[in-house]
C-alpha positions in Angstrom: 192.7 8.6 174.6 191.2 11.8 174.5 187.8 11.4 173.4 185.6 14.4 171.8 181.7 14.6 172.7 179.9 16.3 170.4 176.3 17.6 170.8 174.1 19.4 168.3 171.2 21.4 169.3 168.5 23.7 167.8 166.1 25.1 170.6 167.0 22.5 173.2 166.8 24.9 176.2 164.5 22.1 178.2 167.1 19.6 177.9 170.1 20.6 177.0 171.1 21.4 180.8 170.2 17.7 182.0 172.6 16.6 179.4 175.0 18.7 180.3 174.8 17.6 183.8 175.4 14.2 182.6 178.4 15.0 181.0 179.7 16.7 184.1 179.1 13.3 185.9 181.5 10.8 183.6 183.6 8.8 185.2 185.9 9.0 182.4 189.0 11.5 183.1 187.5 14.8 182.2 191.1 16.0 181.4 191.1 13.7 178.1 187.1 14.9 177.5 186.8 17.3 175.0 183.1 19.0 175.0 182.0 20.3 171.3 178.3 22.3 171.5 176.8 23.3 168.5 174.0 25.7 168.0 172.1 25.5 164.9 171.0 29.3 165.0 168.4 28.5 168.1 166.0 31.3 168.6 165.4 30.5 172.4 168.3 30.6 175.0 170.1 27.5 174.0 173.4 28.8 173.0 173.1 30.9 176.3 173.1 27.6 178.2 176.2 26.4 176.0 178.0 29.5 176.5 177.3 29.2 180.7 178.6 25.6 180.5 181.8 26.8 178.8 182.6 29.4 181.0 181.8 27.1 183.8 183.5 24.1 183.0 186.1 24.8 180.4 189.1 24.4 183.1 187.3 20.8 184.0 187.7 19.4 180.7 190.6 19.1 178.2 188.6 21.7 176.3 185.1 23.1 175.6 184.3 24.8 172.5 180.6 26.3 171.6 180.5 26.7 167.9 177.6 27.8 165.4 176.1 26.0 162.4 174.4 28.3 160.2 173.3 26.2 157.9 170.8 24.3 160.9 170.7 20.7 159.8 172.1 17.9 161.5 174.5 16.6 159.1 176.2 20.0 158.5 176.2 20.5 162.5 178.5 17.1 162.8 180.7 18.6 159.7 181.3 21.4 162.0 182.4 19.1 164.7 184.3 16.8 162.6 186.2 20.4 161.3 186.9 21.4 164.7 187.8 18.5 167.3 191.1 17.5 168.6 190.4 14.0 170.2 191.5 10.6 168.8 188.0 9.6 168.9 184.8 11.4 168.6 181.1 10.5 170.1 177.8 12.0 168.6 175.2 12.5 171.5 171.7 13.8 170.6 170.7 16.9 172.6 167.3 15.1 173.4 169.2 12.3 175.5 170.3 11.3 178.6 173.9 9.5 179.3 175.0 7.3 182.6 178.1 8.1 184.4 179.6 5.3 182.9 178.9 6.1 179.0 182.2 7.3 178.0 184.1 5.1 179.8 182.5 2.2 178.3 182.9 3.6 174.6 186.4 4.5 175.4 187.2 0.4 176.5 185.4 -1.0 173.4 187.5 1.4 171.3 190.7 0.7 173.1 189.8 -3.0 173.0 190.3 -2.8 169.2 187.0 -1.6 168.1 187.1 1.2 165.0 183.0 2.0 165.8 181.2 1.4 169.0 178.0 2.1 170.3 175.0 0.0 172.2 171.4 -0.5 173.8 169.8 2.9 173.2 166.2 2.9 175.0 163.5 5.3 175.0 162.4 7.2 177.9 159.9 9.9 178.9 160.1 13.1 180.7 158.0 13.7 184.0 155.7 10.6 183.3 152.0 10.4 183.0 149.7 8.0 181.8 149.4 9.4 178.3 152.9 9.7 177.6 153.7 6.1 178.7 150.8 5.0 176.0 153.4 6.9 173.5 156.3 5.3 174.9 154.9 2.2 174.4 153.9 2.9 171.1 157.8 3.8 170.4 159.4 1.1 171.9 157.3 -1.9 170.6 158.6 -3.4 167.6 155.2 -3.3 166.1 155.6 0.3 166.4 158.8 1.5 165.9 161.6 -0.9 164.3 163.8 -4.1 165.0 167.0 -1.7 164.9 169.6 -3.3 167.1 170.3 -0.3 169.2 166.3 -0.4 170.1 166.4 -3.6 171.7 169.3 -5.5 173.8 171.4 -8.6 172.6 174.7 -9.4 172.9 178.0 -8.2 171.7 177.6 -8.3 167.5 178.2 -6.1 164.2 175.6 -3.8 163.0 174.7 -1.7 159.9 173.5 1.6 161.7 174.3 3.1 165.4 172.6 5.4 167.4 174.8 7.9 169.6 178.2 6.1 168.1 182.0 6.6 168.4 184.3 7.0 166.2 188.1 6.4 165.9 189.6 9.5 163.9 190.8 7.3 161.6 187.3 6.6 160.4 186.4 9.7 159.1 190.1 10.7 157.9 189.0 7.7 155.6 185.3 8.4 154.7 185.0 12.1 154.5 182.4 14.4 156.1 178.4 13.8 156.6 176.1 14.1 153.4 175.0 17.5 154.0 171.9 16.8 151.7 170.2 14.3 154.0 168.8 15.9 156.8 167.6 12.7 158.7 169.0 9.7 157.2 172.4 11.1 157.3 173.6 8.4 160.1 172.2 5.5 157.7 174.4 6.7 154.8 177.6 7.5 156.6 177.6 3.9 158.2 177.1 2.7 154.9 179.9 4.4 153.9 182.1 3.3 156.7 181.1 -0.4 156.1 182.1 0.1 152.3 185.4 1.1 153.5 186.0 -2.0 155.7 185.2 -0.7 159.3 182.9 -2.7 161.3 180.2 -1.2 163.7 180.3 -3.0 166.5 177.1 -3.0 168.5 178.1 -3.6 172.7 175.1 -4.1 175.1 176.9 -2.9 177.7 177.0 0.8 176.5 173.8 2.4 177.0 172.3 5.8 176.3 168.7 7.0 176.6 166.5 9.1 173.6 163.8 11.2 175.1 160.5 10.1 173.3 158.1 12.8 171.9 155.4 13.7 174.4 152.5 14.4 172.1 150.7 12.6 169.2 151.1 15.3 167.0 154.9 15.7 167.5 155.1 11.9 167.3 152.9 12.1 164.0 155.3 14.8 162.8 158.3 13.0 163.3 157.2 9.7 161.7 156.2 11.6 158.7 159.3 13.4 158.7 161.2 9.9 158.5 159.3 8.3 156.5 159.5 11.4 153.9 163.4 11.1 154.2 163.1 7.4 153.5 161.8 8.4 150.2 164.1 10.9 149.4 167.1 8.9 150.4 166.1 6.4 147.9 167.6 9.1 145.0 171.0 9.5 146.9 171.8 6.5 148.5 169.5 3.7 148.3 171.7 1.0 149.8 172.1 2.7 153.0 168.5 1.6 153.7 166.8 -1.5 155.1 163.9 -3.7 154.0 162.7 -2.5 157.6 162.6 1.2 156.6 159.7 0.6 153.6 157.3 -1.9 155.5 155.1 1.4 156.2 155.1 2.7 152.8 154.3 -1.2 151.4 151.1 -1.5 154.0 149.9 2.2 152.9 150.5 1.1 149.1 148.8 -1.9 149.7 145.9 -0.2 151.2 145.6 2.1 148.3 145.5 -1.0 145.9 143.3 -3.0 147.6 140.7 0.1 148.2 140.8 1.1 144.4 140.1 -3.0 144.0 137.1 -2.4 146.6 135.7 0.3 144.9 136.0 -1.8 141.5 134.1 -4.5 143.2 136.7 -6.9 144.4 136.8 -6.2 148.1 138.0 -9.4 149.0 141.8 -8.1 148.9 141.2 -5.5 151.2 139.3 -7.5 153.9 142.2 -10.0 153.9 144.7 -6.9 154.4 143.0 -5.1 157.1 142.0 -8.7 159.0 145.8 -9.7 158.7 146.9 -6.1 159.8 144.3 -6.4 163.0 145.8 -9.4 163.8 149.1 -8.2 164.3 147.7 -5.0 165.8 146.0 -7.1 168.6 148.7 -9.5 169.2 151.2 -6.4 169.7 148.6 -4.3 171.9 148.5 -7.5 174.1 151.8 -7.6 174.0 152.3 -4.2 175.2 150.0 -4.7 177.9 152.3 -7.2 180.0 155.3 -4.4 179.7 153.3 -2.3 181.9 150.5 -1.6 184.6 147.6 -1.4 182.6 146.2 2.2 182.0 143.0 3.2 180.7 144.9 5.0 177.8 146.7 1.6 176.6 143.0 1.2 174.9 144.0 3.4 172.3 147.1 1.7 171.4 145.2 -0.1 168.5 144.5 3.2 166.9 148.0 4.9 167.7 149.9 1.6 166.0 148.1 2.4 162.6 148.5 6.1 163.0 151.9 5.7 163.2 152.2 3.2 160.4 150.2 5.5 158.1 152.6 8.7 158.7 155.5 7.0 158.2 154.2 5.5 155.0 152.6 8.3 153.5 155.4 10.3 154.4 158.0 7.8 152.3 155.1 8.3 149.2 155.4 12.0 149.5 159.0 11.9 149.5 159.5 10.0 146.2 157.0 11.8 144.9 159.1 15.1 145.7 162.5 13.6 144.4 162.5 15.6 141.0 161.6 19.0 143.1 163.9 18.3 145.8 166.9 17.3 143.5 166.3 20.4 141.4 166.4 22.3 144.9 169.6 21.0 145.5 171.2 21.6 142.1 170.0 25.4 142.2 171.2 25.5 145.7 174.6 24.4 145.0 175.1 26.7 142.0 174.0 29.8 143.7 176.7 28.9 146.3 179.3 28.2 143.5 178.6 32.1 142.4 178.6 33.3 146.0 181.8 31.8 146.2 183.1 33.3 143.1 181.8 36.6 143.5 
């Protein structure tokens, strides 16, 4: 089986080199691996790193291509890959990720065993560990701080709704079409929903493991959570069925906090007291659970504050996304009309 590895990158000079080394270490026959690297108009030397890799390794692989993504967004980048790949299957790998040497081999085996779509466990890791980075990692890996998505937590082989770093047989995209370019962060949820609707099963195989590098700063993590929440809100207007209930837990928490705060100002403080008591209980229990996962560091005592910060950022992002829906839809419509006029011209 010829398999294509697709990597989309924007200003990833600090992490891309490590991932490319991982690709070179794959145990699967390199002559059956096509590598497509897509640069999304980076302003650093990301594309130079890609071109250097192509120049030095093109003879070792089935093929190495370096392409451009002028529209910059992730779904547009993946559509560049889908328009240019030659493999029998394609694997999506995030530029800020690490893969073990058997990653491609295990994906191929799962596909050859009869699956059309597969992927596996995706734990978070940190670069150059420090006590503060380990604290942020605990927030990200905790079920309370992150989510219950199967790719975050190891379990037996099963079928799921979505995957990270998935592998897809060519017939999957031949049948369902390309990524929805209107969705910048929830494109994977939407495309997996269409895959399931088309009759494909998404196989989670815990033997397949890849790693995602977590954000190294509180500011970066807050920005990521807010952005993720915002796109959940926007996606409600496009493909609400591709979203799960757990995407809206922070939104419900923030909404409940707002409502009970108003009630408290009106002279009914009991409701917000109950809400904060219940949240504090979950916060405390999950903090204690995190303490058992690592050797205790002084920074870990910030976890009870970090959890609500992440939840508030995500929930507020969803509220902002919902409020922005009419403006976003108008912007999309205007952009498509301008694109049509340009094509006609």
